[in-house]
N, C-alpha and C positions, 0 to 999 in steps of 0.2 A: 580250810581254804574258802569256804563260803563266807565266813565272818569277815575275812580280810577284803573280799570283794564288796560286801555290803558297806563296810566302813569306807573304803575308797570311793565308792559310788556316792555315798552321802557327803563326803568331803568335796567332791567335784560339783555336786548339786549346790551345796552351800556357797562354794566359791562363785558359781555362776549367778546365784541370787545376789551375792554381795556386789559383784560387778554390775549387774543390772540395776541394783539400787543406786549405785553411784552414777550410772549413766542416765537414768530417768529421774533422778532426784531433782528437787527444786533448787535452781541455781540463783534465785533472786538474792540480791544483797540485803543485808539487814537494814532496817530503816535507820536513817541518820540519827545519831544520838543528839539529845538536846545540848545546846552549848553549855559548857560548864560555867557556873557562876563562881568566880574567884573571890577571894576575900577583898582584893583591891576593888573589884567592881561593887561589892557590897558597901565598902567604905565610901566609894565615890557617890553611890546612890544616897547613902545616908547624909553625906555632906551636902549634896544638892537639895535634899529635903530640908536640911537645917537652914541653908541659905534662903530657900523660898519662904520658910517660916519667919526668918528674921526680916526679910523684905516686907512680908505681910504685916508684921508687928510695927515696923517703921512707918508703913503707910497708915495704919490705924492711929498711931501716935501723932502723926502729922495732922490727920483729920481731926483728932481731939483738940490739938493745939489751935488749929484754925478756927474751930467752932466755939471753943470754950475759953479763949484767952481774954476776952473782953470782961471788964469787971461787973457791969450792970447787965443782968440777964433776966428775961421774963421767965415765969414759971415753966412755960413750955420748953424754953431753951435749957433751963436747968434739968428738966426731965431727960432731954436728949443728951445732955452732957453726962448724966448718970449712966444712961444706957451705953454711951460710947466708952466711958471709963471702965465699965464692967467687961467690955469686950477686949480691953487691953489685957 
């Protein structure tokens, strides 16, 4: 008879501890998850980077054409044209 009383008492104590744990537990919500980066967003970012690079290349090409299109150039102008051409 003593064993059943001890087991019953332990069960009641564990139940009380479990209820108290839920009552006094931390109820704060989990921090918001980072927004998911979808494949479409990655494709859009890559396309935007490609467009920016293409625009930069077109700008450099126009600058090269503007500076280096004339037939007679001084040695300094030739050096500048070489530098601009290497940047293309």
